[in-house]
VOBA-1610 file (N, C-alpha, C; in pm, whole numbers, padded with zeros to 5 digits, always signed):
BEGIN
Unk+08894+11806+08701Unk+08838+11677+08745Unk+08882+11645+08888Unk+09008+11674+08920Unk+09056+11649+09056Unk+08977+11734+09156Unk+08955+11861+09122Unk+08881+11948+09213Unk+08737+11899+09228Unk+08676+11851+09120Unk+08540+11798+09127Unk+08534+11676+09217Unk+08643+11600+09225Unk+08648+11480+09310Unk+08678+11512+09455Unk+08693+11640+09487Unk+08715+11680+09626Unk+08861+11699+09662Unk+08949+11694+09565Unk+09091+11714+09592Unk+09117+11862+09618Unk+09189+11890+09726Unk+09220+12029+09760Unk+09369+12058+09763Unk+09449+11954+09761Unk+09594+11971+09774Unk+09665+11887+09668Unk+09789+11923+09636Unk+09863+11849+09534Unk+10013+11857+09558Unk+10084+11759+09506Unk+10227+11768+09479Unk+10241+11748+09329Unk+10349+11799+09272Unk+10365+11790+09128Unk+10510+11767+09090Unk+10530+11705+08974Unk+10664+11691+08919Unk+10691+11814+08834Unk+10795+11893+08866Unk+10808+12027+08806Unk+10902+12035+08687Unk+10931+11923+08620Unk+11028+11928+08510Unk+10981+12022+08400Unk+11076+12080+08329Unk+11044+12174+08221Unk+10956+12112+08113Unk+10980+11986+08068Unk+10892+11930+07965Unk+10747+11915+08012Unk+10725+11889+08140Unk+10588+11872+08190Unk+10520+12007+08214Unk+10594+12104+08264Unk+10533+12233+08295Unk+10524+12325+08174Unk+10613+12303+08076Unk+10619+12394+07964Unk+10688+12525+07998Unk+10744+12530+08117Unk+10815+12649+08163Unk+10965+12619+08164Unk+11041+12699+08235Unk+11184+12676+08245Unk+11217+12570+08348Unk+11346+12553+08375Unk+11391+12458+08476Unk+11348+12506+08614Unk+11309+12414+08703Unk+11250+12454+08831Unk+11346+12521+08928Unk+11477+12515+08901Unk+11571+12586+08987Unk+11591+12730+08942Unk+11526+12769+08831Unk+11537+12905+08782Unk+11437+12996+08854Unk+11469+13123+08872Unk+11378+13215+08942Unk+11242+13224+08875Unk+11138+13222+08957Unk+11003+13245+08908Unk+10928+13125+08857Unk+10998+13014+08827Unk+10931+12899+08766Unk+10837+12831+08866Unk+10885+12803+08985Unk+10800+12735+09083Unk+10680+12823+09122Unk+10702+12954+09129Unk+10590+13043+09160Unk+10481+13033+09052Unk+10523+13025+08927Unk+10425+13013+08818Unk+10350+12881+08826Unk+10422+12771+08857Unk+10357+12641+08871Unk+10258+12644+08987Unk+10304+12699+09101Unk+10215+12709+09218Unk+10089+12788+09185Unk+10105+12898+09114Unk+09990+12984+09084Unk+09890+12915+08993Unk+09936+12828+08904Unk+09843+12751+08821Unk+09750+12667+08908Unk+09808+12601+09008Unk+09726+12520+09098Unk+09631+12608+09179Unk+09682+12720+09228Unk+09599+12812+09306Unk+09479+12859+09224Unk+09503+12891+09098Unk+09395+12937+09011Unk+09289+12830+08991Unk+09328+12702+09004Unk+09232+12592+08989Unk+09167+12554+09122Unk+09199+12626+09229Unk+09140+12598+09359Unk+09210+12488+09435Unk+09335+12460+09402Unk+09413+12355+09467Unk+09541+12415+09525Unk+09572+12380+09648Unk+09692+12428+09714Unk+09808+12333+09685Unk+09914+12384+09626Unk+10032+12303+09600Unk+10115+12296+09727Unk+10144+12173+09773Unk+10218+12153+09897Unk+10366+12126+09874Unk+10401+12071+09757Unk+10541+12036+09736Unk+10562+11972+09601Unk+10678+11908+09587Unk+10722+11851+09460Unk+10758+11705+09478Unk+10758+11631+09366Unk+10810+11494+09371Unk+10872+11455+09239Unk+10962+11356+09247Unk+11032+11310+09129Unk+11159+11391+09105Unk+11244+11342+09017Unk+11365+11415+08981Unk+11327+11545+08912Unk+11369+11661+08963Unk+11332+11789+08902Unk+11405+11815+08771Unk+11517+11747+08754Unk+11596+11753+08630Unk+11675+11623+08625Unk+11753+11603+08520Unk+11830+11480+08507Unk+11930+11469+08621Unk+11912+11366+08705Unk+11995+11347+08823Unk+12106+11245+08801Unk+12128+11205+08678Unk+12222+11096+08651Unk+12362+11125+08704Unk+12408+11247+08686Unk+12545+11278+08728Unk+12559+11272+08880Unk+12452+11308+08950Unk+12453+11297+09096Unk+12450+11151+09139Unk+12361+11074+09080Unk+12343+10935+09123Unk+12459+10845+09081Unk+12520+10876+08968Unk+12628+10792+08918Unk+12767+10848+08949Unk+12773+10963+09017Unk+12901+11021+09053Unk+12983+11067+08935Unk+12918+11124+08834Unk+12986+11161+08711Unk+13031+11308+08712Unk+13125+11343+08624Unk+13167+11484+08615Unk+13046+11575+08591Unk+13046+11687+08659Unk+12932+11779+08653Unk+12841+11765+08773Unk+12870+11667+08860Unk+12784+11645+08977Unk+12776+11769+09066Unk+12889+11838+09086Unk+12890+11953+09176Unk+12794+12062+09128Unk+12792+12085+08997Unk+12700+12185+08942Unk+12555+12143+08964Unk+12526+12015+08950Unk+12390+11966+08970Unk+12350+11973+09117Unk+12444+11947+09206Unk+12415+11960+09349Unk+12381+12105+09384Unk+12451+12198+09323Unk+12420+12339+09347Unk+12282+12373+09291Unk+12246+12315+09177Unk+12111+12337+09122Unk+12006+12285+09221Unk+12034+12171+09282Unk+11938+12111+09374Unk+11918+12200+09497Unk+12027+12257+09548Unk+12011+12346+09664Unk+11934+12472+09625Unk+11954+12521+09502Unk+11874+12636+09458Unk+11726+12598+09451Unk+11698+12476+09406Unk+11560+12429+09402Unk+11498+12432+09542Unk+11571+12382+09642Unk+11521+12381+09780Unk+11491+12524+09827Unk+11581+12615+09797Unk+11561+12754+09838Unk+11441+12815+09766Unk+11425+12783+09637Unk+11310+12833+09562Unk+11180+12775+09616Unk+11181+12647+09653Unk+11062+12586+09712Unk+11017+12662+09836Unk+11112+12684+09926Unk+11077+12753+10051Unk+11025+12893+10022Unk+11082+12957+09920Unk+11042+13093+09887Unk+10899+13104+09840Unk+10842+12996+09789Unk+10702+13003+09745Unk+10612+12908+09825Unk+10656+12872+09947Unk+10569+12801+10040Unk+10551+12654+10015Unk+10647+12591+09948Unk+10641+12447+09922Unk+10738+12378+10017Unk+10689+12286+10100Unk+10772+12234+10209Unk+10787+12082+10211Unk+10741+12012+10108Unk+10759+11867+10098Unk+10822+11834+09965Unk+10927+11750+09968Unk+10994+11709+09845Unk+11016+11558+09848Unk+10941+11487+09763Unk+10958+11342+09745Unk+11067+11320+09640Unk+11168+11239+09675Unk+11276+11212+09581Unk+11313+11065+09590Unk+11398+11020+09500Unk+11446+10882+09505Unk+11594+10879+09471Unk+11657+10765+09492Unk+11796+10749+09451Unk+11811+10621+09371Unk+11716+10602+09277Unk+11722+10489+09185Unk+11806+10530+09064Unk+11922+10469+09052Unk+12013+10504+08941Unk+11967+10436+08813Unk+11993+10500+08700Unk+11967+10440+08570Unk+12082+10472+08478Unk+12108+10383+08388Unk+12218+10399+08294Unk+12175+10487+08176Unk+12269+10547+08105Unk+12233+10630+07989Unk+12145+10554+07889Unk+12041+10620+07841Unk+11950+10560+07745Unk+11827+10496+07806Unk+11827+10475+07940Unk+11709+10419+08006Unk+11612+10532+08039Unk+11482+10506+08013Unk+11383+10612+08028Unk+11344+10636+08172Unk+11327+10529+08250Unk+11273+10543+08385Unk+11366+10477+08485Unk+11364+10529+08608Unk+11441+10466+08714Unk+11361+10353+08780Unk+11227+10360+08776Unk+11145+10248+08820Unk+11123+10156+08699Unk+11072+10036+08721Unk+11065+09941+08610Unk+10942+09852+08619Unk+10886+09821+08502Unk+10783+09719+08488Unk+10815+09636+08364Unk+10770+09513+08362Unk+10789+09429+08244Unk+10663+09421+08160Unk+10548+09463+08214Unk+10424+09473+08137Unk+10349+09597+08181Unk+10282+09663+08087Unk+10195+09776+08123Unk+10051+09748+08081Unk+10024+09623+08038Unk+09889+09587+07994Unk+09846+09455+08056Unk+09881+09435+08183Unk+09843+09313+08253Unk+09693+09316+08281Unk+09614+09219+08233Unk+09469+09225+08251Unk+09428+09196+08394Unk+09349+09285+08448Unk+09299+09266+08585Unk+09147+09284+08583Unk+09088+09325+08692Unk+08942+09324+08709Unk+08868+09388+08592Unk+08778+09312+08533Unk+08697+09364+08424Unk+08773+09395+08298Unk+08895+09344+08287Unk+08977+09371+08170Unk+09057+09500+08178Unk+09054+09568+08294Unk+09138+09687+08311Unk+09285+09645+08300Unk+09368+09737+08253Unk+09508+09704+08223Unk+09600+09764+08328Unk+09674+09678+08397Unk+09761+09720+08505Unk+09907+09706+08466Unk+09994+09769+08543Unk+10137+09747+08526Unk+10177+09626+08610Unk+10281+09556+08564Unk+10327+09436+08634Unk+10478+09424+08618Unk+10538+09351+08710Unk+10682+09326+08704Unk+10708+09179+08733Unk+10788+09117+08647Unk+10830+08979+08668Unk+10978+08970+08634Unk+11059+08950+08735Unk+11204+08950+08717Unk+11246+08849+08612Unk+11181+08733+08609Unk+11220+08628+08515Unk+11200+08670+08370Unk+11117+08772+08346Unk+11092+08818+08209Unk+11193+08920+08161Unk+11280+08969+08249Unk+11382+09064+08207Unk+11492+08992+08129Unk+11547+09055+08027Unk+11666+08997+07964Unk+11775+08974+08068Unk+11851+08869+08054Unk+11949+08833+08156Unk+12047+08946+08184Unk+12085+09024+08082Unk+12181+09131+08105Unk+12123+09241+08194Unk+11990+09253+08195Unk+11927+09353+08280Unk+11917+09307+08425Unk+11948+09181+08450Unk+11943+09128+08587Unk+12081+09116+08648Unk+12186+09154+08574Unk+12323+09135+08619Unk+12382+09267+08665Unk+12467+09264+08767Unk+12532+09387+08813Unk+12619+09448+08703Unk+12621+09579+08695Unk+12706+09648+08600Unk+12835+09694+08664Unk+12890+09803+08614Unk+13017+09853+08665Unk+13002+09923+08800Unk+12883+09973+08831Unk+12859+10044+08956Unk+12827+09946+09068Unk+12895+09957+09180Unk+12869+09869+09294Unk+12770+09936+09389Unk+12708+09856+09476Unk+12615+09910+09574Unk+12686+10008+09668Unk+12808+09976+09709Unk+12879+10066+09799Unk+12916+10197+09730Unk+12945+10191+09600Unk+12971+10315+09526Unk+12846+10401+09521Unk+12730+10337+09500Unk+12605+10412+09499Unk+12577+10473+09636Unk+12608+10399+09743Unk+12595+10455+09877Unk+12686+10577+09894Unk+12806+10570+09840Unk+12896+10685+09848Unk+12839+10806+09776Unk+12779+10783+09658Unk+12718+10893+09584Unk+12598+10949+09660Unk+12522+10861+09723Unk+12409+10909+09803Unk+12459+10991+09923Unk+12566+10945+09985Unk+12623+11018+10099Unk+12662+11159+10057Unk+12729+11171+09944Unk+12767+11303+09893Unk+12644+11390+09871Unk+12541+11332+09812Unk+12418+11406+09783Unk+12350+11453+09911Unk+12321+11360+10001Unk+12238+11393+10116Unk+12311+11486+10212Unk+12442+11471+10225Unk+12516+11559+10315Unk+12535+11697+10255Unk+12525+11709+10125Unk+12531+11840+10060Unk+12398+11914+10072Unk+12287+11845+10050Unk+12157+11914+10041Unk+12082+11922+10173Unk+12106+11828+10265Unk+12025+11825+10387Unk+12042+11950+10473Unk+12162+12004+10491Unk+12171+12128+10569Unk+12089+12242+10510Unk+12081+12248+10378Unk+12001+12352+10312Unk+11853+12325+10335Unk+11811+12199+10318Unk+11671+12164+10341Unk+11628+12200+10483Unk+11713+12169+10580Unk+11679+12200+10720Unk+11672+12351+10741Unk+11768+12424+10683Unk+11771+12569+10702Unk+11648+12638+10644Unk+11600+12592+10528Unk+11488+12661+10463Unk+11353+12598+10499Unk+11352+12486+10573Unk+11226+12427+10616Unk+11157+12340+10514Unk+11236+12271+10430Unk+11180+12174+10335Unk+11207+12033+10389Unk+11104+11951+10392Unk+11121+11813+10438Unk+11138+11722+10318Unk+11256+11662+10305Unk+11285+11571+10195Unk+11242+11430+10236Unk+11174+11362+10146Unk+11115+11231+10177Unk+11157+11131+10071Unk+11246+11039+10107Unk+11299+10946+10007Unk+11199+10835+09977Unk+11183+10807+09849Unk+11093+10701+09799Unk+11173+10571+09788Unk+11115+10457+09825Unk+11187+10330+09811Unk+11209+10292+09666Unk+11303+10201+09645Unk+11326+10148+09511Unk+11200+10076+09462Unk+11175+10088+09332Unk+11053+10032+09274Unk+11088+09961+09144Unk+11088+09826+09144Unk+11059+09736+09256Unk+11177+09727+09353Unk+11152+09682+09477Unk+11258+09675+09576Unk+11340+09547+09564Unk+11425+09543+09463Unk+11512+09428+09440Unk+11656+09476+09436Unk+11757+09389+09458Unk+11896+09435+09476Unk+11961+09495+09353Unk+11924+09448+09233Unk+11987+09495+09110Unk+11882+09504+09000Unk+11892+09608+08918Unk+11797+09624+08808Unk+11864+09700+08695Unk+11849+09649+08573Unk+11902+09716+08455Unk+12051+09750+08467Unk+12124+09659+08529Unk+12267+09678+08542Unk+12309+09773+08651Unk+12214+09820+08733Unk+12246+09913+08842Unk+12205+09852+08976Unk+12286+09876+09080Unk+12245+09832+09213Unk+12129+09916+09264Unk+12052+09859+09357Unk+11942+09930+09423Unk+11971+09928+09572Unk+11971+10042+09637Unk+12013+10046+09777Unk+11900+10079+09874Unk+11782+10114+09825Unk+11671+10144+09914Unk+11556+10045+09892Unk+11590+09916+09899Unk+11491+09810+09884Unk+11469+09728+10008Unk+11529+09769+10120Unk+11512+09702+10249Unk+11491+09809+10356Unk+11413+09777+10456Unk+11380+09875+10560Unk+11507+09924+10629Unk+11604+09836+10649Unk+11726+09873+10719Unk+11800+09987+10647Unk+11786+09994+10516Unk+11857+10096+10439Unk+11811+10236+10475Unk+11685+10252+10514Unk+11633+10383+10546Unk+11693+10437+10675Unk+11725+10349+10768Unk+11794+10392+10890Unk+11938+10431+10856Unk+12002+10354+10771Unk+12138+10388+10729Unk+12139+10525+10660Unk+12044+10547+10573Unk+12037+10674+10503Unk+12013+10790+10599Unk+11929+10768+10698Unk+11900+10874+10795Unk+12024+10909+10876Unk+12098+10808+10917Unk+12216+10833+11000Unk+12325+10909+10926Unk+12321+10909+10793Unk+12418+10987+10717Unk+12396+11137+10732Unk+12271+11176+10761Unk+12239+11318+10776Unk+12117+11331+10868Unk+12134+11304+10998Unk+12020+11310+11090Unk+11960+11451+11094Unk+11830+11458+11073Unk+11764+11588+11069Unk+11614+11568+11064Unk+11536+11658+11123Unk+11390+11653+11105Unk+11350+11665+10959Unk+11438+11720+10875Unk+11408+11735+10733Unk+11438+11610+10652Unk+11495+11507+10717Unk+11530+11383+10648Unk+11418+11282+10670Unk+11322+11279+10578Unk+11203+11198+10594Unk+11192+11086+10491Unk+11076+11020+10492Unk+11049+10904+10407Unk+10916+10923+10335Unk+10914+10887+10207Unk+10788+10868+10136Unk+10746+10723+10157Unk+10640+10703+10232Unk+10596+10566+10261Unk+10507+10519+10146Unk+10573+10471+10040Unk+10500+10409+09929Unk+10460+10270+09977Unk+10338+10258+10022Unk+10301+10139+10099Unk+10308+10011+10017Unk+10287+10019+09887Unk+10298+09898+09804Unk+10441+09848+09801Unk+10537+09941+09780Unk+10677+09900+09778Unk+10721+09844+09912Unk+10680+09908+10021Unk+10718+09857+10153Unk+10652+09723+10183Unk+10534+09700+10126Unk+10468+09571+10148Unk+10539+09458+10074Unk+10618+09491+09970Unk+10691+09390+09894Unk+10827+09359+09956Unk+10866+09435+10057Unk+10992+09409+10126Unk+10972+09302+10233Unk+11081+09238+10278Unk+11068+09141+10387Unk+11007+09206+10511Unk+10925+09131+10582Unk+10862+09182+10702Unk+10719+09226+10678Unk+10661+09289+10778Unk+10521+09328+10778Unk+10508+09478+10754Unk+10423+09515+10659Unk+10413+09655+10620Unk+10365+09743+10735Unk+10277+09690+10820Unk+10230+09769+10935Unk+10345+09796+11030Unk+10429+09696+11052Unk+10546+09715+11138Unk+10642+09817+11077Unk+10659+09810+10945Unk+10746+09907+10878Unk+10695+10049+10903Unk+10563+10069+10890Unk+10507+10202+10910Unk+10530+10251+11052Unk+10509+10162+11148Unk+10529+10202+11288Unk+10676+10230+11318Unk+10765+10153+11255Unk+10908+10174+11276Unk+10951+10312+11227Unk+10891+10357+11117Unk+10930+10484+11056Unk+10836+10598+11092Unk+10753+10579+11191Unk+10643+10672+11219Unk+10686+10818+11221Unk+10794+10850+11291Unk+10834+10989+11306Unk+10892+11048+11178Unk+10925+10961+11083Unk+10993+11008+10963Unk+10905+11009+10840Unk+10783+10955+10848Unk+10696+10953+10730Unk+10646+11094+10702Unk+10684+11146+10586Unk+10645+11281+10547Unk+10538+11281+10439Unk+10520+11167+10374Unk+10435+11161+10253Unk+10397+11016+10235Unk+10272+10990+10196Unk+10226+10853+10172Unk+10182+10840+10027Unk+10232+10736+09960Unk+10181+10695+09829Unk+10083+10580+09854Unk+09957+10602+09820Unk+09852+10504+09846Unk+09837+10416+09723Unk+09883+10292+09735Unk+09889+10201+09620Unk+09867+10059+09671Unk+09813+09972+09586Unk+09790+09833+09625Unk+09846+09740+09517Unk+09895+09624+09561Unk+09958+09528+09471Unk+09920+09386+09511Unk+09947+09292+09421Unk+09937+09149+09450Unk+10067+09084+09405Unk+10131+09008+09494Unk+10250+08935+09455Unk+10368+08960+09545Unk+10488+08939+09491Unk+10614+08954+09564Unk+10704+09050+09485Unk+10815+09089+09546Unk+10901+09191+09485Unk+10948+09153+09346Unk+10968+09023+09322Unk+11018+08982+09191Unk+10908+08936+09096Unk+10781+08947+09142Unk+10670+08903+09057Unk+10540+08959+09114Unk+10496+09073+09064Unk+10375+09136+09119Unk+10302+09213+09009Unk+10177+09248+09038Unk+10106+09343+08953Unk+10028+09439+09040Unk+10002+09557+08986Unk+09931+09660+09061Unk+09781+09645+09039Unk+09705+09676+09142Unk+09561+09654+09139Unk+09487+09786+09162Unk+09355+09778+09149Unk+09273+09886+09200Unk+09294+09898+09350Unk+09268+10017+09403Unk+09296+10040+09544Unk+09208+09956+09637Unk+09091+09917+09589Unk+08999+09842+09677Unk+09015+09691+09664Unk+09126+09645+09607Unk+09157+09503+09608Unk+09309+09490+09616Unk+09357+09370+09639Unk+09501+09353+09649Unk+09542+09296+09783Unk+09672+09284+09804Unk+09724+09222+09925Unk+09717+09311+10047Unk+09719+09441+10028Unk+09715+09531+10143Unk+09572+09551+10192Unk+09558+09554+10325Unk+09432+09593+10387Unk+09433+09745+10396Unk+09367+09808+10301Unk+09377+09954+10289Unk+09311+10025+10408Unk+09203+09969+10459Unk+09141+10029+10576Unk+09235+10023+10696Unk+09304+09911+10712Unk+09398+09898+10822Unk+09513+09997+10808Unk+09558+10021+10685Unk+09666+10118+10665Unk+09620+10258+10707Unk+09497+10294+10676Unk+09446+10424+10719Unk+09439+10432+10871Unk+09395+10323+10935Unk+09392+10321+11083Unk+09531+10344+11140Unk+09632+10281+11078Unk+09769+10293+11127Unk+09818+10437+11113Unk+09792+10499+10997Unk+09837+10637+10979Unk+09770+10729+11082Unk+09642+10704+11110Unk+09574+10783+11211Unk+09633+10757+11350Unk+09660+10632+11380Unk+09720+10594+11509Unk+09855+10663+11527Unk+09930+10678+11418Unk+10063+10739+11424Unk+10056+10891+11418Unk+09935+10947+11411Unk+09915+11092+11401Unk+09985+11150+11278Unk+09985+11074+11171Unk+10042+11123+11046Unk+09962+11242+10997Unk+10032+11351+10962Unk+09961+11472+10919Unk+10014+11526+10788Unk+10079+11441+10709Unk+10128+11484+10578Unk+10031+11448+10469Unk+10069+11473+10345Unk+09980+11442+10233Unk+09979+11293+10198Unk+09865+11247+10150Unk+09849+11112+10093Unk+09814+11130+09946Unk+09894+11070+09859Unk+09867+11083+09715Unk+09817+10952+09658Unk+09710+10964+09578Unk+09657+10849+09508Unk+09759+10804+09405Unk+09817+10684+09426Unk+09921+10639+09335Unk+09862+10548+09229Unk+09944+10469+09166Unk+09911+10397+09043Unk+09777+10323+09050Unk+09711+10315+08936Unk+09587+10239+08922Unk+09579+10183+08780Unk+09505+10075+08760Unk+09489+10021+08625Unk+09419+10119+08531Unk+09444+10100+08402Unk+09381+10180+08298Unk+09243+10122+08268Unk+09140+10205+08277Unk+09002+10158+08264Unk+08949+10174+08122Unk+08836+10108+08098Unk+08774+10103+07965Unk+08752+10244+07910Unk+08792+10265+07784Unk+08765+10390+07715Unk+08865+10501+07741Unk+08960+10478+07832Unk+09057+10582+07862Unk+09169+10586+07759Unk+09219+10704+07728Unk+09339+10712+07643Unk+09462+10670+07722Unk+09568+10634+07651Unk+09693+10600+07719Unk+09739+10720+07802Unk+09776+10698+07929Unk+09820+10809+08013Unk+09962+10855+07976Unk+10002+10967+08032Unk+10136+11022+08004Unk+10245+10927+08054Unk+10211+10847+08156Unk+10304+10748+08207Unk+10221+10629+08255Unk+10267+10504+08232Unk+10191+10387+08276Unk+10158+10394+08425Unk+10033+10357+08457Unk+09988+10361+08596Unk+09918+10489+08634Unk+09921+10588+08546Unk+09866+10719+08581Unk+09740+10753+08502Unk+09659+10653+08473Unk+09528+10681+08416Unk+09443+10759+08515Unk+09349+10837+08462Unk+09269+10925+08548Unk+09160+10849+08624Unk+09083+10766+08554Unk+08962+10710+08615Unk+08992+10619+08733Unk+09093+10533+08721Unk+09126+10444+08831Unk+09172+10518+08954Unk+09240+10630+08932Unk+09286+10709+09046Unk+09173+10790+09107Unk+09078+10836+09023Unk+08959+10900+09079Unk+08880+10801+09164Unk+08870+10676+09116Unk+08803+10572+09194Unk+08873+10554+09329Unk+09006+10557+09327Unk+09082+10544+09451Unk+09059+10661+09545Unk+09046+10781+09490Unk+09019+10898+09575Unk+08885+10883+09647Unk+08785+10839+09572Unk+08652+10820+09633Unk+08660+10712+09742Unk+08733+10605+09714Unk+08748+10497+09812Unk+08817+10548+09938Unk+08924+10625+09921Unk+08997+10679+10036Unk+08909+10773+10117Unk+08838+10860+10049Unk+08754+10955+10122Unk+08641+10882+10195Unk+08591+10775+10136Unk+08488+10696+10204Unk+08542+10631+10330Unk+08665+10579+10323Unk+08726+10520+10443Unk+08745+10625+10552Unk+08792+10742+10514Unk+08813+10848+10613Unk+08682+10887+10680Unk+08577+10903+10599Unk+08447+10939+10657Unk+08394+10828+10746Unk+08406+10704+10698Unk+08353+10592+10775Unk+08425+10572+10907Unk+08553+10607+10912Unk+08632+10593+11034Unk+08631+10721+11118Unk+08559+10822+11071Unk+08552+10951+11142Unk+08691+11013+11157Unk+08772+10998+11052Unk+08905+11059+11052Unk+08895+11188+10974Unk+08938+11296+11036Unk+08924+11427+10974Unk+09023+11444+10861Unk+08975+11502+10752Unk+09066+11543+10643Unk+09113+11684+10675Unk+09241+11697+10708Unk+09291+11828+10753Unk+09346+11907+10636
//
């Protein structure tokens, strides 16, 4: 279906449960995943999401060193099979929590009765809004250990790592601090390991929920944007819902103009969309097929209308 919609490139989450293969840091696994896409007529450009359980790295727990070594093997394996973009995050979660991102509803009614994901801080149980044992500075220390360990390897093998903002971008969630919910944090993170391989995933919806202007944020990070998540929302960081791509608070045509103005040449991925009539529940909320296909058509129409080449 993606190929029929004109999609020629992809990034994928390579976890063993999703691929049905081994762990992605093991020899041959990424090559097999890449070849599946090639056989379907799609070029795999890179990976996104935690490739395995990152809790020990993010929480600074025993076993972290072994996991850091696994991560460097992953980077080397990526380069070995021509994958050069890696979207990652540093959203910590406590044991027993399923996701590092969070929503309080996955059936928020939007246009025509389509069901969207939504977040409202006031609807969280009070204990989920309170700081836990981990402090923000401790999380920064764990991130420092991570990025300074892996960035030299990423630079050496030619993989560009692109950090995704916290989702939602609020200071504390589920008893854990959040450290990448403000634009200033991305500069702090970069200075810990300055490198052309130290990039940003510009998830435009999350950046639009942060203080300031999303267009200014994009221009501020222009040289570091390695990957764009194309998503639209209505609301504020503590109370929002996700929309179809052709409605919402963001001017999507203006965002495309900005990326072109900045000479952005990385991948743009169609991100979350509401669940449409007749669709089965997706593997993860926000990842229904039809709404994202609609977004692909909308994006391609904007590119054609603006005479922006799809490279």
